[in-house]
Structures are given as structure tokens and as C-alpha cells.
C-alpha positions as a Markdown table, in Angstrom:
| # | Residue | x | y | z |
|---|---|---|---|---|
| 1 | Met | 17.4 | -33.8 | 18.0 |
| 2 | Gly | 17.7 | -30.6 | 20.0 |
| 3 | Cys | 16.3 | -29.3 | 23.2 |
| 4 | Val | 12.5 | -28.9 | 23.3 |
| 5 | Asp | 12.7 | -25.8 | 25.4 |
| 6 | Cys | 15.3 | -23.7 | 23.6 |
| 7 | Gly | 14.4 | -24.6 | 20.0 |
| 8 | Gly | 17.1 | -27.2 | 19.2 |
| 9 | Asp | 20.4 | -25.3 | 19.2 |
| 10 | Asn | 22.0 | -28.2 | 21.2 |
| 11 | Asn | 23.6 | -25.7 | 23.6 |
| 12 | Trp | 22.3 | -27.2 | 26.8 |
| 13 | Asp | 23.9 | -24.5 | 29.0 |
| 14 | Asn | 21.6 | -21.8 | 27.5 |
| 15 | Cys | 18.5 | -24.0 | 27.9 |
| 16 | Asp | 15.8 | -22.8 | 30.4 |
| 17 | Ala | 15.1 | -26.3 | 31.5 |
| 18 | Leu | 16.9 | -28.4 | 34.1 |
| 19 | Glu | 17.7 | -31.8 | 32.6 |
| 20 | Ile | 19.3 | -35.1 | 33.6 |
| 21 | Lys | 22.2 | -35.7 | 31.2 |
| 22 | Lys | 23.3 | -38.9 | 29.6 |
| 23 | Gly | 26.7 | -38.2 | 28.2 |
| 24 | Asn | 26.4 | -34.7 | 26.7 |
| 25 | Lys | 22.6 | -34.8 | 25.9 |
| 26 | Pro | 19.6 | -34.7 | 28.2 |
| 27 | Ala | 17.8 | -37.9 | 28.7 |
| 28 | Val | 14.8 | -36.5 | 30.6 |
| 29 | Leu | 13.4 | -32.9 | 31.0 |
| 30 | Ile | 12.5 | -32.8 | 34.7 |
| 31 | Ala | 11.8 | -29.2 | 35.8 |
| 32 | Pro | 11.9 | -25.7 | 34.4 |
| 33 | Arg | 14.7 | -23.4 | 35.5 |
| 34 | Phe | 14.5 | -19.7 | 36.1 |
| 35 | Pro | 15.7 | -18.0 | 32.9 |
| 36 | Gly | 19.4 | -17.3 | 32.9 |
| 37 | Thr | 20.2 | -19.4 | 36.0 |
| 38 | Lys | 20.9 | -23.0 | 36.9 |
| 39 | Lys | 18.4 | -22.9 | 39.7 |
| 40 | Ala | 15.3 | -25.1 | 39.4 |
| 41 | Ala | 11.9 | -23.4 | 39.7 |
| 42 | Met | 10.9 | -26.0 | 42.2 |
| 43 | Asp | 13.5 | -27.8 | 44.2 |
| 44 | Asp | 13.2 | -31.1 | 46.2 |
| 45 | Thr | 11.9 | -29.3 | 49.3 |
| 46 | Gly | 8.9 | -28.0 | 47.4 |
| 47 | Val | 8.1 | -31.5 | 46.1 |
| 48 | Val | 8.5 | -33.0 | 49.5 |
| 49 | Leu | 6.1 | -30.4 | 51.0 |
| 50 | Ile | 3.5 | -31.0 | 48.3 |
| 51 | Val | 3.7 | -34.8 | 48.8 |
| 52 | Phe | 3.5 | -34.4 | 52.6 |
| 53 | Trp | 0.4 | -32.2 | 52.2 |
| 54 | Val | -1.4 | -34.5 | 49.8 |
| 55 | Val | -0.5 | -37.8 | 51.5 |
| 56 | Val | -0.5 | -36.9 | 55.2 |
| 57 | Val | -2.4 | -33.6 | 56.0 |
| 58 | Asn | -5.4 | -34.1 | 53.7 |
| 59 | Pro | -6.3 | -37.6 | 55.0 |
| 60 | Leu | -5.7 | -36.5 | 58.6 |
| 61 | Val | -8.1 | -33.6 | 58.3 |
| 62 | Gly | -10.6 | -35.9 | 56.5 |
| 63 | Tyr | -10.2 | -38.4 | 59.4 |
| 64 | Ala | -11.0 | -35.7 | 61.9 |
| 65 | Ile | -14.1 | -34.5 | 60.1 |
| 66 | Gly | -15.2 | -38.1 | 59.3 |
| 67 | Glu | -14.8 | -39.2 | 63.0 |
| 68 | Arg | -17.3 | -36.5 | 64.1 |
| 69 | Lys | -19.8 | -37.8 | 61.5 |
| 70 | Gly | -19.2 | -41.5 | 62.0 |
| 71 | Asn | -17.8 | -41.8 | 58.5 |
| 72 | Val | -14.0 | -42.2 | 59.1 |
| 73 | Ala | -13.2 | -44.2 | 56.0 |
| 74 | Thr | -15.2 | -41.7 | 53.8 |
| 75 | Gly | -13.3 | -38.8 | 55.3 |
| 76 | Ile | -9.9 | -40.3 | 54.8 |
| 77 | Ile | -10.6 | -41.4 | 51.2 |
| 78 | Leu | -12.2 | -38.1 | 50.1 |
| 79 | Gly | -9.5 | -36.1 | 51.9 |
| 80 | Leu | -6.8 | -38.1 | 50.1 |
| 81 | Leu | -8.4 | -37.9 | 46.7 |
| 82 | Leu | -10.0 | -34.4 | 46.7 |
| 83 | Gly | -8.2 | -32.5 | 49.4 |
| 84 | Pro | -10.1 | -29.5 | 50.8 |
| 85 | Ile | -13.1 | -30.3 | 48.5 |
| 86 | Gly | -13.2 | -33.8 | 50.1 |
| 87 | Trp | -13.3 | -32.2 | 53.5 |
| 88 | Leu | -16.3 | -30.1 | 52.5 |
| 89 | Val | -18.1 | -33.2 | 51.0 |
| 90 | Thr | -17.4 | -35.2 | 54.2 |
| 91 | Ala | -18.6 | -32.4 | 56.4 |
| 92 | Met | -21.8 | -32.1 | 54.4 |
| 93 | Cys | -22.5 | -35.9 | 54.3 |
| 94 | Phe | -25.3 | -37.3 | 56.5 |
| 95 | Ser | -24.1 | -38.7 | 59.8 |
| 96 | Asn | -24.3 | -42.4 | 60.5 |
| 97 | Leu | -24.9 | -41.6 | 64.2 |
| 98 | Gln | -28.3 | -41.2 | 66.0 |
| 99 | Lys | -29.2 | -39.3 | 69.2 |
| 100 | Cys | -29.7 | -41.1 | 72.4 |
| 101 | Pro | -33.4 | -40.5 | 73.5 |
| 102 | Leu | -32.3 | -40.1 | 77.1 |
| 103 | Cys | -29.2 | -38.0 | 77.1 |
| 104 | Ser | -29.2 | -36.6 | 73.5 |
| 105 | Glu | -25.6 | -37.7 | 72.7 |
| 106 | Asp | -24.6 | -39.1 | 69.4 |
| 107 | Ile | -24.4 | -42.9 | 69.4 |
| 108 | Lys | -24.0 | -45.7 | 66.8 |
| 109 | Pro | -27.3 | -46.9 | 65.3 |
| 110 | Asp | -26.6 | -50.5 | 66.4 |
| 111 | Ala | -26.0 | -49.6 | 70.1 |
| 112 | Lys | -28.1 | -51.3 | 72.7 |
| 113 | Ile | -26.6 | -49.3 | 75.6 |
| 114 | Cys | -25.7 | -45.7 | 75.5 |
| 115 | Arg | -22.0 | -45.2 | 76.1 |
| 116 | Tyr | -22.6 | -41.8 | 77.7 |
| 117 | Cys | -25.4 | -42.4 | 80.1 |
| 118 | Gly | -25.1 | -46.2 | 80.4 |
| 119 | Arg | -28.9 | -46.8 | 80.0 |
| 120 | Asp | -30.5 | -49.4 | 77.9 |
| 121 | Leu | -31.8 | -48.0 | 74.6 |
| 122 | Pro | -35.3 | -48.8 | 73.3 |
| 123 | Pro | -35.3 | -51.2 | 70.4 |
| 124 | Pro | -35.3 | -49.5 | 67.0 |
| 125 | Val | -38.8 | -49.1 | 65.4 |
| 126 | Thr | -39.0 | -51.0 | 62.1 |
| 127 | Ala | -41.5 | -50.1 | 59.4 |
| 128 | Lys | -44.1 | -52.8 | 58.5 |
């Protein structure tokens, strides 16, 4: 069985793919090479940067957006799974926060005392 990339001539040095060799034959095709060179099209630095962006940056931006909306978990999960699209979805989601009737700051719906002005909040009105 020959190389998938070069058409099976078994001349691994002419192949345009970077492979892990077992003996004198490749075991796994891992990354394309630039034609005529031994240099990989994407080296380890590129992979590390992509993984860093997906695993660290996307959730942190999602956290920052979700914190302002009161949906931290939603921001982190959507940021991790969808990246910038998740940021937009999180930013467009409805907020879990309500406005204090006395100082107009955003507070949690279950709050009994406003954390900004320190005043007691009126009890929530329930529909009958």
C-alpha cells in the first residue's frame, strides 16, 4: 500500500505529506507539507495558538459578556462551543437582572435589599 498523497509510489521523500514513520513506512498522516519542502504547513505553535484561543479566550470573552447580563454560565458555554457566534448570542440574550426602582441599577431578581443604594426593595408583584 502506497502513500495516499503522492499516488502510491512508496517514495516517502517525494510525498507532500508529513508522516510519522514506523520503520520505513508511514503509520499516520498528520499534516500536509509545503510542496518540495520538509516543513509542515502548520507547526506545533499554530496548533497551540488555536487550542489556546478556543479553550481560553473564547470562554473568557463569553464570561465577560455573560457577567454583564447575569448569565455567566451561558456566556462561558456558548463562548466555548460557538466562539464569536456564542458571544453574539450571549449579548443578545435577555438579562436575568432587574432594575432597582429607587436607584435604577441592575440587581438580581431575588434581592430584598439593593446592593447599590442599600434600601429595602418592595416585594415582587405576583400575578393572580
